[in-house]
N, C-alpha and C positions, 0 to 999 in steps of 0.2 A: 450429508453434503461433504464433498471432497474439494480441497483447495490445493492448488499447485502454483507456486511462484516461479517466475523466470525473469531473465534480463539482468541479473546481477553481473558484476565483473569489476575490473580495475579501470580507473580513469584518472587523468590528471586533474589537479585542482582547477576549477573554472569550467570543467567539462560537464557533459550531460549524460544521463542514463535514463532509460525508461524501464521500470519494473512492471511486470504484468502478473495478475493473479487470475487463473482460470478456475472456473467452478463447474462441478458436475454433481448430479444427484439432487438438484433442487432448483427452484425458481429464484434467480438472483434478486429479483425485485421484492422478495420477501425478507431480505436481509439488509441490515446496515453493515457497511464494510469499512474496515480500518486498516491502516498500516502502522505497524509498531516496529521499533528497533531495539536491539539489545535487551530483549525481554519485554518489558512493559512500558517503555517510553513511547507514548503516543506521538505519531508523526502527522497523520492526516486521517480524516474520517469523512465518509459521505453517507447521507441518509438513503433509505430505500427508495425515496421518491426523487432523489437528486436535487431536492430544494435546499438542502443545507450541507455545508461542508465545514470542516474544522481543520485548522492547521496549528501545529505547535509554533510558538513565536520564533523558534530557531530556524524554521524552514519557510515561514510565511514570505510570500513574494518570490520564492525560488522553486517550490514544489507545487504541483497541481495534481489533484486526484480526479479521475473521470471514470465513469462506469458505462458499460455497453451491455444493457440487459438482453439485447438480441443475440450477441455472441457469447454472453456469459463470462465477461471478463471485466476486470477493474485494472486501471493503469495508474501508475504513479510516475509522472514526468518530473524528473529532478534536474534542475539547471543550476549553474553557478555552484557546483559542488565544492565542498570544503573538506579539509582533512578530518574535521570533527563529524562529518557525515559517515565516516567509515563505521560500518556496523553490519550485523546480520538483520535483514529486514523480513518481517513476518506479515503475512496477510491474515486478516481476522474477519470473521463474519458472525453477526448476532441475529438470530431469528427475531423478527419484530414481535413484541408482545410477550417475550419470554426471556429467560436467562440462558437459553441454549446458545452455546457459542462453539465456534470451530476455528482451528488454527492451521495454517500451512506449515511446512517444514522449514521455511526460511531460505533466503538467498543472500549471499555475501556481496556487499559493496565495499570496495576499497578505493579510497581517494588518496592520491599521493601528490606532494608538491615538489 
């Protein structure tokens, strides 16, 4: 499975960005997907069945994770961005029922006030 993030960039505080993670080489609905930043800080996760989502307290109400199994992409919609959201964001996938995991290369988000 290959993961590729896109959509990072610079934005002013209060603005919005959408990060996308494109997948190839596997069926997206076989994986739980997560977004992390600065290494291992979990931001948002979504289950393979789309029935469960998780958000870190710091982003709850501002970030939304959605997946499109048809196009093989997961999006992280980020609103009301703050300076402290500045980070490198990584897409993560874990094969259901195993410890097999995959990471993207990361995309930089910079928020300035």
